[in-house]
C-alpha positions as CSV (number, residue, x, y, z in Angstrom):
1,M,-3.5,8.1,-0.8
2,N,-6.1,10.8,-1.1
3,K,-9.5,10.5,-2.8
4,K,-8.2,12.1,-6.1
5,E,-5.3,9.6,-6.2
6,V,-7.6,6.7,-5.7
7,A,-9.9,7.9,-8.5
8,E,-6.8,8.2,-10.7
9,M,-5.8,4.6,-9.7
10,F,-9.2,3.3,-10.9
11,S,-8.8,5.1,-14.2
12,Y,-5.4,3.4,-14.6
13,L,-6.8,0.0,-13.7
14,L,-9.6,0.4,-16.3
15,D,-6.9,0.6,-19.0
16,F,-6.0,-3.0,-18.1
17,Y,-9.3,-4.3,-16.9
18,P,-12.1,-2.6,-18.9
19,E,-14.6,-5.1,-17.4
20,M,-13.9,-3.8,-13.9
21,K,-17.0,-2.3,-12.3
22,I,-16.8,0.8,-10.2
23,K,-19.9,1.9,-8.5
24,E,-20.8,5.0,-6.5
25,G,-18.9,5.0,-3.2
26,T,-16.1,2.7,-4.4
27,V,-13.4,5.4,-4.4
28,E,-14.3,6.5,-0.9
29,S,-14.4,2.9,0.4
30,W,-11.0,2.0,-1.0
31,Q,-9.5,5.2,0.1
32,S,-10.6,4.5,3.7
33,I,-8.5,1.3,3.6
34,I,-5.4,2.5,1.7
35,H,-5.3,6.1,3.0
36,F,-1.9,5.6,4.7
37,M,-0.2,4.1,1.6
38,R,1.8,6.3,-0.7
39,K,0.8,6.5,-4.4
40,E,4.1,5.2,-5.6
41,E,3.9,2.1,-3.3
42,V,0.4,1.3,-4.5
43,Y,1.4,1.6,-8.2
44,K,4.3,-0.8,-7.7
45,V,1.8,-3.3,-6.2
46,L,-0.6,-2.7,-9.0
47,Q,2.0,-3.3,-11.7
48,S,2.9,-6.6,-10.1
49,H,-0.7,-7.6,-9.9
50,I,-1.4,-6.6,-13.5
51,K,1.6,-8.7,-14.7
52,E,0.4,-11.8,-12.8
53,S,-3.4,-11.7,-13.0
54,S,-6.0,-11.5,-15.6
55,F,-8.5,-10.4,-13.0
56,P,-8.8,-6.9,-11.4
57,P,-7.4,-6.6,-8.0
58,K,-9.5,-6.6,-4.9
59,I,-8.6,-4.3,-2.0
60,A,-7.3,-7.3,-0.1
61,D,-4.9,-8.1,-3.0
62,I,-3.4,-4.6,-2.8
63,Y,-3.1,-4.7,1.0
64,K,-1.6,-8.2,1.1
65,R,1.0,-7.4,-1.5
66,W,1.8,-4.1,0.0
67,H,2.1,-5.5,3.5
68,G,3.7,-8.9,2.8
69,N,5.8,-8.4,-0.3
70,M,6.6,-4.7,-0.4
71,Y,7.2,-3.9,3.2
72,P,7.5,-7.0,5.4
73,Q,8.9,-5.0,8.3
74,S,6.1,-2.4,8.2
75,D,4.4,-1.1,11.4
76,H,1.0,-1.6,9.7
77,K,-0.4,-4.9,10.8
78,A,-3.3,-6.8,9.4
79,G,-6.5,-5.1,10.5
80,D,-5.0,-1.6,10.8
């Protein structure tokens, strides 16, 4: 995902978690971790998280769901 897509992702998340705090640098920090993920993949993960949790996702929640649930045969290993 590129920086613009990550910013749009936060806008989407704020619709469900209006209490979520996004500070300066958050978009860049998250983008540095999920840069290799496709937008469609991340949104599938977010939709699952939104349905199951009343708390906003942390970056680890997204990565774990993406890696473990969505693509268990992925080449991306923990720590990549």
